[in-house]
Backbone and ligand atoms as CSV (ligand in chain L), in Angstrom:
chain,resi,resn,atom,element,x,y,z
A,1,UNK,N,N,40.068,83.366,308.163
A,1,UNK,CA,C,39.586,84.193,309.285
A,1,UNK,C,C,40.638,84.225,310.397
A,2,UNK,N,N,40.793,85.387,311.021
A,2,UNK,CA,C,41.823,85.533,312.066
A,2,UNK,C,C,41.411,84.718,313.299
A,3,UNK,N,N,42.303,83.852,313.806
A,3,UNK,CA,C,41.909,83.075,314.977
A,3,UNK,C,C,41.768,83.969,316.205
A,4,UNK,N,N,40.740,83.707,317.025
A,4,UNK,CA,C,40.603,84.469,318.264
A,4,UNK,C,C,40.889,83.520,319.413
A,5,UNK,N,N,41.497,84.019,320.442
A,5,UNK,CA,C,41.886,83.171,321.573
A,5,UNK,C,C,40.728,82.985,322.543
A,6,UNK,N,N,39.654,83.785,322.346
A,6,UNK,CA,C,38.541,83.741,323.302
A,6,UNK,C,C,37.681,82.507,323.058
A,7,UNK,N,N,37.378,81.761,324.121
A,7,UNK,CA,C,36.503,80.603,323.968
A,7,UNK,C,C,35.062,81.080,323.965
A,8,UNK,N,N,34.199,80.455,323.136
A,8,UNK,CA,C,32.800,80.871,323.151
A,8,UNK,C,C,32.144,80.550,324.498
A,9,UNK,N,N,31.299,81.454,324.983
A,9,UNK,CA,C,30.553,81.207,326.224
A,9,UNK,C,C,29.293,80.429,325.845
A,10,UNK,N,N,29.140,79.250,326.422
A,10,UNK,CA,C,27.998,78.391,326.071
A,10,UNK,C,C,26.884,78.617,327.085
A,11,UNK,N,N,25.694,78.939,326.585
A,11,UNK,CA,C,24.568,79.223,327.486
A,11,UNK,C,C,23.510,78.113,327.482
A,12,UNK,N,N,23.574,77.214,326.511
A,12,UNK,CA,C,22.571,76.149,326.456
A,12,UNK,C,C,23.011,74.962,327.318
A,13,UNK,N,N,22.040,74.139,327.698
A,13,UNK,CA,C,22.329,72.958,328.517
A,13,UNK,C,C,22.962,71.864,327.656
A,14,UNK,N,N,23.630,70.938,328.318
A,14,UNK,CA,C,24.198,69.744,327.667
A,14,UNK,C,C,25.184,70.070,326.550
A,15,UNK,N,N,25.928,71.152,326.756
A,15,UNK,CA,C,26.927,71.529,325.777
A,15,UNK,C,C,28.180,72.011,326.508
A,16,UNK,N,N,29.136,72.518,325.792
A,16,UNK,CA,C,30.368,73.008,326.396
A,16,UNK,C,C,31.431,73.114,325.319
A,17,UNK,N,N,32.582,73.598,325.723
A,17,UNK,CA,C,33.676,73.792,324.772
A,17,UNK,C,C,34.747,72.734,325.023
A,18,UNK,N,N,35.254,72.168,323.939
A,18,UNK,CA,C,36.386,71.234,324.009
A,18,UNK,C,C,37.526,71.891,323.241
A,19,UNK,N,N,38.652,72.073,323.896
A,19,UNK,CA,C,39.779,72.682,323.188
A,19,UNK,C,C,40.847,71.626,322.954
A,20,UNK,N,N,41.204,71.413,321.701
A,20,UNK,CA,C,42.217,70.413,321.366
A,20,UNK,C,C,43.609,70.937,321.699
A,21,UNK,N,N,44.499,70.004,321.972
A,21,UNK,CA,C,45.902,70.378,322.106
A,21,UNK,C,C,46.388,70.760,320.702
A,22,UNK,N,N,47.091,71.858,320.581
A,22,UNK,CA,C,47.615,72.214,319.262
A,22,UNK,C,C,49.114,72.449,319.332
A,23,UNK,N,N,49.768,71.988,318.289
A,23,UNK,CA,C,51.222,72.132,318.180
A,23,UNK,C,C,51.485,72.901,316.887
A,24,UNK,N,N,51.596,74.235,316.988
A,24,UNK,CA,C,51.813,75.023,315.775
A,24,UNK,C,C,53.233,74.853,315.262
A,25,UNK,N,N,53.355,74.671,313.974
A,25,UNK,CA,C,54.672,74.464,313.375
A,25,UNK,C,C,54.733,75.193,312.032
A,26,UNK,N,N,54.143,76.411,312.008
A,26,UNK,CA,C,54.059,77.153,310.756
A,26,UNK,C,C,55.440,77.637,310.313
A,27,UNK,N,N,55.760,77.657,309.025
A,27,UNK,CA,C,54.833,77.435,307.908
A,27,UNK,C,C,54.702,75.970,307.497
A,28,UNK,N,N,55.083,75.071,308.371
A,28,UNK,CA,C,55.054,73.649,308.019
A,28,UNK,C,C,53.820,72.942,308.550
A,29,UNK,N,N,52.805,73.717,308.989
A,29,UNK,CA,C,51.541,73.099,309.391
A,29,UNK,C,C,51.274,73.212,310.873
A,30,UNK,N,N,50.018,72.995,311.217
A,30,UNK,CA,C,49.587,72.940,312.619
A,30,UNK,C,C,49.124,71.526,312.916
A,31,UNK,N,N,49.433,71.031,314.085
A,31,UNK,CA,C,49.002,69.694,314.502
A,31,UNK,C,C,47.977,69.858,315.624
A,32,UNK,N,N,46.823,69.170,315.498
A,32,UNK,CA,C,45.779,69.232,316.524
A,32,UNK,C,C,45.542,67.828,317.058
A,33,UNK,N,N,45.399,67.712,318.369
A,33,UNK,CA,C,45.342,66.389,318.991
A,33,UNK,C,C,44.104,66.260,319.868
A,34,UNK,N,N,43.337,65.186,319.644
A,34,UNK,CA,C,42.166,64.885,320.470
A,34,UNK,C,C,42.437,63.547,321.140
A,35,UNK,N,N,42.714,63.567,322.411
A,35,UNK,CA,C,43.013,62.333,323.124
A,35,UNK,C,C,41.923,62.092,324.165
A,36,UNK,N,N,41.449,60.846,324.209
A,36,UNK,CA,C,40.394,60.487,325.156
A,36,UNK,C,C,40.888,60.698,326.583
A,37,UNK,N,N,40.005,61.242,327.396
A,37,UNK,CA,C,40.249,61.567,328.817
A,37,UNK,C,C,41.111,62.807,328.989
A,38,UNK,N,N,41.755,63.286,327.908
A,38,UNK,CA,C,42.454,64.572,328.016
A,38,UNK,C,C,41.531,65.623,327.436
A,39,UNK,N,N,41.508,65.703,326.099
A,39,UNK,CA,C,40.665,66.721,325.472
A,39,UNK,C,C,39.220,66.245,325.306
A,40,UNK,N,N,39.046,64.936,325.067
A,40,UNK,CA,C,37.698,64.412,324.755
A,40,UNK,C,C,37.141,63.688,325.978
A,41,UNK,N,N,35.944,64.080,326.451
A,41,UNK,CA,C,35.460,63.564,327.740
A,41,UNK,C,C,34.796,62.186,327.681
A,42,UNK,N,N,34.877,61.484,326.531
A,42,UNK,CA,C,34.262,60.147,326.438
A,42,UNK,C,C,35.098,59.286,325.504
A,43,UNK,N,N,35.016,57.960,325.646
A,43,UNK,CA,C,35.698,57.078,324.688
A,43,UNK,C,C,35.054,57.211,323.308
A,44,UNK,N,N,35.851,57.341,322.290
A,44,UNK,CA,C,35.325,57.579,320.931
A,44,UNK,C,C,35.061,56.236,320.251
A,45,UNK,N,N,33.796,56.051,319.784
A,45,UNK,CA,C,33.482,54.809,319.057
A,45,UNK,C,C,33.284,55.069,317.568
A,46,UNK,N,N,33.161,56.346,317.200
A,46,UNK,CA,C,32.873,56.659,315.786
A,46,UNK,C,C,33.392,58.053,315.473
A,47,UNK,N,N,33.939,58.163,314.270
A,47,UNK,CA,C,34.392,59.467,313.763
A,47,UNK,C,C,33.742,59.649,312.401
A,48,UNK,N,N,33.167,60.832,312.138
A,48,UNK,CA,C,32.695,61.112,310.783
A,48,UNK,C,C,32.997,62.553,310.427
A,49,UNK,N,N,33.109,62.793,309.121
A,49,UNK,CA,C,33.342,64.169,308.690
A,49,UNK,C,C,32.493,64.485,307.480
A,50,UNK,N,N,32.255,65.771,307.293
A,50,UNK,CA,C,31.391,66.249,306.206
A,50,UNK,C,C,32.213,67.248,305.396
A,51,UNK,N,N,32.311,67.031,304.080
A,51,UNK,CA,C,33.021,67.984,303.225
A,51,UNK,C,C,32.158,68.324,302.016
A,52,UNK,N,N,32.719,68.986,301.044
A,52,UNK,CA,C,32.018,69.358,299.804
A,52,UNK,C,C,30.706,70.074,300.089
A,53,UNK,N,N,30.769,71.019,300.995
A,53,UNK,CA,C,29.570,71.792,301.335
A,53,UNK,C,C,29.474,72.960,300.346
A,54,UNK,N,N,29.325,72.590,299.075
A,54,UNK,CA,C,29.390,73.591,298.004
A,54,UNK,C,C,28.162,74.493,297.981
A,55,UNK,N,N,27.053,74.015,298.522
A,55,UNK,CA,C,25.825,74.818,298.529
A,55,UNK,C,C,25.822,75.702,299.779
A,56,UNK,N,N,26.017,77.013,299.613
A,56,UNK,CA,C,26.097,77.870,300.808
A,56,UNK,C,C,24.769,77.941,301.560
A,57,UNK,N,N,23.682,77.516,300.903
A,57,UNK,CA,C,22.375,77.535,301.583
A,57,UNK,C,C,22.022,76.163,302.188
A,58,UNK,N,N,22.971,75.239,302.148
A,58,UNK,CA,C,22.721,73.909,302.723
A,58,UNK,C,C,22.440,74.032,304.223
A,59,UNK,N,N,21.576,73.183,304.711
A,59,UNK,CA,C,21.285,73.121,306.155
A,59,UNK,C,C,21.379,71.658,306.548
A,60,UNK,N,N,22.158,71.369,307.567
A,60,UNK,CA,C,22.320,69.982,308.025
A,60,UNK,C,C,21.928,69.885,309.496
A,61,UNK,N,N,21.900,68.662,309.972
A,61,UNK,CA,C,21.548,68.448,311.368
A,61,UNK,C,C,20.031,68.409,311.520
A,62,UNK,N,N,19.482,69.435,312.165
A,62,UNK,CA,C,18.030,69.515,312.426
A,62,UNK,C,C,17.549,68.273,313.161
A,63,UNK,N,N,18.301,67.910,314.197
A,63,UNK,CA,C,17.878,66.798,315.033
A,63,UNK,C,C,18.545,66.922,316.403
A,64,UNK,N,N,18.072,66.093,317.316
A,64,UNK,CA,C,18.728,65.943,318.624
A,64,UNK,C,C,18.934,64.449,318.830
A,65,UNK,N,N,19.672,64.108,319.862
A,65,UNK,CA,C,19.863,62.693,320.196
A,65,UNK,C,C,19.306,62.424,321.582
A,66,UNK,N,N,18.856,61.200,321.772
A,66,UNK,CA,C,18.318,60.827,323.091
A,66,UNK,C,C,19.449,60.674,324.102
A,67,UNK,N,N,20.535,59.975,323.717
A,67,UNK,CA,C,21.609,59.666,324.674
A,67,UNK,C,C,22.996,60.036,324.177
A,68,UNK,N,N,23.156,60.165,322.882
A,68,UNK,CA,C,24.500,60.276,322.292
A,68,UNK,C,C,25.253,61.530,322.747
A,69,UNK,N,N,26.533,61.335,323.005
A,69,UNK,CA,C,27.479,62.436,323.273
A,69,UNK,C,C,28.378,62.585,322.046
A,70,UNK,N,N,28.541,63.809,321.575
A,70,UNK,CA,C,29.424,64.069,320.444
A,70,UNK,C,C,30.173,65.382,320.674
A,71,UNK,N,N,31.252,65.562,319.928
A,71,UNK,CA,C,31.906,66.873,319.871
A,71,UNK,C,C,32.076,67.207,318.393
A,72,UNK,N,N,31.706,68.443,318.037
A,72,UNK,CA,C,31.747,68.864,316.639
A,72,UNK,C,C,32.817,69.936,316.456
A,73,UNK,N,N,33.583,69.805,315.374
A,73,UNK,CA,C,34.667,70.751,315.067
A,73,UNK,C,C,34.509,71.260,313.637
A,74,UNK,N,N,35.009,72.442,313.406
A,74,UNK,CA,C,35.153,72.948,312.045
A,74,UNK,C,C,36.649,72.932,311.751
A,75,UNK,N,N,37.133,71.911,311.047
A,75,UNK,CA,C,38.578,71.774,310.860
A,75,UNK,C,C,39.092,72.570,309.660
A,76,UNK,N,N,38.157,73.057,308.835
A,76,UNK,CA,C,38.538,73.950,307.731
A,76,UNK,C,C,37.367,74.886,307.460
A,77,UNK,N,N,37.657,76.135,307.115
A,77,UNK,CA,C,36.594,77.088,306.778
A,77,UNK,C,C,35.776,77.467,308.001
A,78,UNK,N,N,34.475,77.664,307.778
A,78,UNK,CA,C,33.611,78.081,308.884
A,78,UNK,C,C,32.170,77.646,308.627
A,79,UNK,N,N,31.405,77.567,309.678
A,79,UNK,CA,C,29.954,77.367,309.566
A,79,UNK,C,C,29.303,77.899,310.840
A,80,UNK,N,N,27.984,77.994,310.797
A,80,UNK,CA,C,27.240,78.451,311.979
A,80,UNK,C,C,26.524,77.248,312.595
A,81,UNK,N,N,26.734,77.081,313.893
A,81,UNK,CA,C,26.093,76.010,314.660
A,81,UNK,C,C,24.974,76.633,315.494
A,82,UNK,N,N,23.749,76.142,315.292
A,82,UNK,CA,C,22.589,76.634,316.039
A,82,UNK,C,C,22.248,75.573,317.082
A,83,UNK,N,N,22.211,75.973,318.330
A,83,UNK,CA,C,21.924,75.050,319.428
A,83,UNK,C,C,20.621,75.463,320.105
A,84,UNK,N,N,19.854,74.472,320.544
A,84,UNK,CA,C,18.558,74.736,321.158
A,84,UNK,C,C,18.321,73.617,322.174
A,85,UNK,N,N,18.275,73.976,323.474
A,85,UNK,CA,C,18.062,72.946,324.498
A,85,UNK,C,C,16.587,72.844,324.891
A,86,UNK,N,N,15.730,73.543,324.155
A,86,UNK,CA,C,14.296,73.524,324.455
A,86,UNK,C,C,13.871,74.727,325.276
A,87,UNK,N,N,14.843,75.380,325.889
A,87,UNK,CA,C,14.562,76.599,326.668
A,87,UNK,C,C,15.366,77.765,326.114
A,88,UNK,N,N,16.665,77.512,325.929
A,88,UNK,CA,C,17.532,78.574,325.396
A,88,UNK,C,C,18.043,78.168,324.023
A,89,UNK,N,N,18.294,79.194,323.203
A,89,UNK,CA,C,18.877,78.966,321.878
A,89,UNK,C,C,20.171,79.747,321.797
A,90,UNK,N,N,21.103,79.242,321.019
A,90,UNK,CA,C,22.386,79.916,320.869
A,90,UNK,C,C,22.932,79.653,319.472
A,91,UNK,N,N,23.608,80.646,318.939
A,91,UNK,CA,C,24.165,80.568,317.591
A,91,UNK,C,C,25.665,80.831,317.706
A,92,UNK,N,N,26.473,79.917,317.174
A,92,UNK,CA,C,27.935,80.066,317.268
A,92,UNK,C,C,28.546,79.917,315.886
A,93,UNK,N,N,29.484,80.802,315.526
A,93,UNK,CA,C,30.223,80.583,314.275
A,93,UNK,C,C,31.502,79.823,314.614
A,94,UNK,N,N,31.633,78.627,314.086
A,94,UNK,CA,C,32.846,77.831,314.332
A,94,UNK,C,C,33.831,78.053,313.190
A,95,UNK,N,N,35.062,78.389,313.529
A,95,UNK,CA,C,36.061,78.629,312.489
A,95,UNK,C,C,37.470,78.303,312.967
A,96,UNK,N,N,37.579,77.782,314.197
A,96,UNK,CA,C,38.908,77.447,314.708
A,96,UNK,C,C,39.006,75.937,314.880
A,97,UNK,N,N,39.954,75.283,314.203
A,97,UNK,CA,C,40.040,73.816,314.263
A,97,UNK,C,C,40.203,73.262,315.669
A,98,UNK,N,N,40.817,74.035,316.562
A,98,UNK,CA,C,41.085,73.518,317.910
A,98,UNK,C,C,39.874,73.619,318.833
A,99,UNK,N,N,38.831,74.335,318.409
A,99,UNK,CA,C,37.680,74.573,319.294
A,99,UNK,C,C,36.499,73.715,318.863
A,100,UNK,N,N,36.128,72.770,319.712
A,100,UNK,CA,C,34.975,71.916,319.444
A,100,UNK,C,C,33.849,72.245,320.402
A,101,UNK,N,N,32.650,71.910,319.988
A,101,UNK,CA,C,31.481,72.141,320.834
A,101,UNK,C,C,30.853,70.794,321.164
A,102,UNK,N,N,30.627,70.574,322.443
A,102,UNK,CA,C,29.995,69.327,322.891
A,102,UNK,C,C,28.517,69.358,322.543
A,103,UNK,N,N,28.086,68.292,321.867
A,103,UNK,CA,C,26.664,68.119,321.558
A,103,UNK,C,C,26.179,66.975,322.431
A,104,UNK,N,N,25.678,67.314,323.585
A,104,UNK,CA,C,25.200,66.285,324.501
A,104,UNK,C,C,23.790,65.850,324.127
A,105,UNK,N,N,23.185,64.980,324.925
A,105,UNK,CA,C,21.832,64.521,324.634
A,105,UNK,C,C,20.817,65.659,324.719
A,106,UNK,N,N,19.699,65.497,324.026
A,106,UNK,CA,C,18.567,66.437,324.068
A,106,UNK,C,C,18.985,67.868,323.746
A,107,UNK,N,N,19.840,67.994,322.752
A,107,UNK,CA,C,20.271,69.307,322.284
A,107,UNK,C,C,20.021,69.364,320.777
A,108,UNK,N,N,19.000,70.126,320.401
A,108,UNK,CA,C,18.652,70.246,318.969
A,108,UNK,C,C,19.762,71.044,318.299
A,109,UNK,N,N,20.325,70.491,317.222
A,109,UNK,CA,C,21.428,71.203,316.562
A,109,UNK,C,C,21.256,71.224,315.049
A,110,UNK,N,N,21.624,72.375,314.516
A,110,UNK,CA,C,21.499,72.635,313.086
A,110,UNK,C,C,22.778,73.320,312.632
A,111,UNK,N,N,23.241,72.983,311.438
A,111,UNK,CA,C,24.440,73.623,310.894
A,111,UNK,C,C,24.066,74.322,309.584
A,112,UNK,N,N,24.587,75.553,309.420
A,112,UNK,CA,C,24.266,76.325,308.214
A,112,UNK,C,C,25.405,77.279,307.900
A,113,UNK,N,N,25.234,78.062,306.846
A,113,UNK,CA,C,26.176,79.134,306.464
A,113,UNK,C,C,27.608,78.611,306.289
A,114,UNK,N,N,27.705,77.538,305.523
A,114,UNK,CA,C,29.014,76.905,305.318
A,114,UNK,C,C,29.868,77.711,304.343
A,115,UNK,N,N,31.137,77.888,304.688
A,115,UNK,CA,C,32.060,78.472,303.713
A,115,UNK,C,C,32.380,77.386,302.678
A,116,UNK,N,N,32.867,77.786,301.501
A,116,UNK,CA,C,33.094,76.833,300.407
A,116,UNK,C,C,34.093,75.742,300.796
A,117,UNK,N,N,34.989,76.089,301.742
A,117,UNK,CA,C,36.065,75.155,302.112
A,117,UNK,C,C,35.795,74.465,303.451
A,118,UNK,N,N,34.539,74.519,303.904
A,118,UNK,CA,C,34.212,73.995,305.239
A,118,UNK,C,C,34.352,72.463,305.300
A,119,UNK,N,N,34.999,72.008,306.346
A,119,UNK,CA,C,35.028,70.573,306.657
A,119,UNK,C,C,34.656,70.432,308.129
A,120,UNK,N,N,33.634,69.627,308.382
A,120,UNK,CA,C,33.147,69.405,309.745
A,120,UNK,C,C,33.615,68.023,310.205
A,121,UNK,N,N,34.143,67.974,311.403
A,121,UNK,CA,C,34.594,66.700,311.980
A,121,UNK,C,C,33.790,66.452,313.253
A,122,UNK,N,N,33.301,65.226,313.418
A,122,UNK,CA,C,32.540,64.890,314.623
A,122,UNK,C,C,33.123,63.637,315.270
A,123,UNK,N,N,33.332,63.718,316.573
A,123,UNK,CA,C,33.755,62.566,317.380
A,123,UNK,C,C,32.538,62.130,318.176
A,124,UNK,N,N,32.205,60.853,318.110
A,124,UNK,CA,C,30.979,60.375,318.750
A,124,UNK,C,C,31.284,59.245,319.729
A,125,UNK,N,N,30.501,59.196,320.797
A,125,UNK,CA,C,30.728,58.214,321.862
A,125,UNK,C,C,30.116,56.846,321.544
A,126,UNK,N,N,29.240,56.789,320.539
A,126,UNK,CA,C,28.586,55.515,320.201
A,126,UNK,C,C,28.569,55.334,318.689
A,127,UNK,N,N,28.344,54.095,318.279
A,127,UNK,CA,C,28.171,53.800,316.858
A,127,UNK,C,C,26.823,54.351,316.400
A,128,UNK,N,N,26.639,54.414,315.085
A,128,UNK,CA,C,25.399,54.979,314.524
A,128,UNK,C,C,24.188,54.152,314.948
A,129,UNK,N,N,23.152,54.864,315.408
A,129,UNK,CA,C,21.911,54.195,315.817
A,129,UNK,C,C,20.744,55.146,315.526
A,130,UNK,N,N,20.020,54.858,314.470
A,130,UNK,CA,C,18.921,55.758,314.059
A,130,UNK,C,C,17.881,55.914,315.169
A,131,UNK,N,N,17.736,54.893,316.024
A,131,UNK,CA,C,16.729,54.960,317.110
A,131,UNK,C,C,17.084,56.045,318.138
A,132,UNK,N,N,18.331,56.451,318.163
A,132,UNK,CA,C,18.753,57.481,319.120
A,132,UNK,C,C,18.425,58.902,318.628
A,133,UNK,N,N,18.032,59.005,317.349
A,133,UNK,CA,C,17.746,60.335,316.782
A,133,UNK,C,C,16.339,60.806,317.159
A,134,UNK,N,N,16.200,62.098,317.411
A,134,UNK,CA,C,14.885,62.756,317.468
A,134,UNK,C,C,14.895,63.722,316.290
A,135,UNK,N,N,14.121,63.405,315.264
A,135,UNK,CA,C,14.152,64.224,314.044
A,135,UNK,C,C,12.942,65.142,313.940
A,136,UNK,N,N,12.014,64.976,314.875
A,136,UNK,CA,C,10.788,65.778,314.842
A,136,UNK,C,C,10.875,66.837,315.954
A,137,UNK,N,N,10.820,68.115,315.561
A,137,UNK,CA,C,11.036,69.185,316.541
A,137,UNK,C,C,9.945,69.195,317.619
A,138,UNK,N,N,8.705,68.910,317.233
A,138,UNK,CA,C,7.606,68.892,318.221
A,138,UNK,C,C,7.857,67.789,319.260
A,139,UNK,N,N,8.360,66.644,318.799
A,139,UNK,CA,C,8.676,65.540,319.720
A,139,UNK,C,C,9.818,65.958,320.661
A,140,UNK,N,N,10.815,66.632,320.107
A,140,UNK,CA,C,11.936,67.134,320.919
A,140,UNK,C,C,11.424,68.069,322.015
A,141,UNK,N,N,10.546,69.000,321.638
A,141,UNK,CA,C,10.023,69.961,322.621
A,141,UNK,C,C,9.254,69.237,323.730
A,142,UNK,N,N,8.475,68.238,323.333
A,142,UNK,CA,C,7.715,67.476,324.341
A,142,UNK,C,C,8.670,66.777,325.303
A,143,UNK,N,N,9.734,66.199,324.751
A,143,UNK,CA,C,10.704,65.447,325.574
A,143,UNK,C,C,11.426,66.355,326.557
A,144,UNK,N,N,11.888,67.515,326.101
A,144,UNK,CA,C,12.685,68.367,326.982
A,144,UNK,C,C,11.825,69.151,327.957
A,145,UNK,N,N,10.549,69.330,327.641
A,145,UNK,CA,C,9.655,70.105,328.510
A,145,UNK,C,C,9.024,69.242,329.589
A,146,UNK,N,N,9.246,67.916,329.505
A,146,UNK,CA,C,8.619,67.017,330.496
A,146,UNK,C,C,9.123,67.286,331.895
L,1,TYD,P1,P,22.461,62.783,309.521
L,1,TYD,O1,O,23.036,62.469,310.861
L,1,TYD,O2,O,20.999,63.119,309.449
L,1,TYD,O3,O,23.297,63.982,308.837
L,1,TYD,P2,P,23.424,65.527,309.262
L,1,TYD,O4,O,23.069,65.668,310.707
L,1,TYD,O5,O,24.856,65.883,308.982
L,1,TYD,O6,O,22.509,66.327,308.379
L,1,TYD,O7,O,22.798,61.579,308.558
L,1,TYD,C1,C,22.551,61.629,307.164
L,1,TYD,C2,C,22.420,60.194,306.672
L,1,TYD,O8,O,23.634,59.468,306.888
L,1,TYD,C3,C,21.308,59.420,307.367
L,1,TYD,O9,O,20.630,58.646,306.389
L,1,TYD,C4,C,22.028,58.491,308.302
L,1,TYD,C5,C,23.394,58.293,307.664
L,1,TYD,N1,N,24.463,58.157,308.687
L,1,TYD,C6,C,25.045,56.914,308.900
L,1,TYD,O10,O,24.692,55.900,308.249
L,1,TYD,N2,N,26.030,56.790,309.839
L,1,TYD,C7,C,26.451,57.853,310.564
L,1,TYD,O11,O,27.372,57.700,311.420
L,1,TYD,C8,C,25.832,59.137,310.351
L,1,TYD,C9,C,26.273,60.355,311.138
L,1,TYD,C10,C,24.850,59.239,309.400
């Protein structure tokens, strides 16, 4: 997909755009850099990535976090990120490795429409803690509407 220079306009709460430093060196590759306090607004305690999204109808996420801060990137291919802060909803197609979306607390997020070559990278501010997850949408709505 042709890269666009325009940053997505984020309308939901507790989100935003993170743009990585990039050092293009084509045809010998592109280098992307995520440095704490420069590109990434929190100290990183965990990194995870998702690959082999061979099922184009796969749906991931479908949860929010109570406190966790994360930034999500599509480092290869593309996918659609659905964001819902309990009041507003937004749908973004991620396809540029340098453009990450902040997933702050109380932001219901779902990922779908993965291209065959999609690789998702997530930088997280805390280690894994299942207690921080809100996996029930009705519970999420109650929490954000309080
Ligand atoms: P989950 O966060 O629900 O995946 P996704 O949002 O991509 O659909 O996690 C799936 C499983 O992996 C779940 O059983 C918890 C486990 N997991 C860890 O053990 N550590 C982690 O850092 C993450 C992100 C998930």
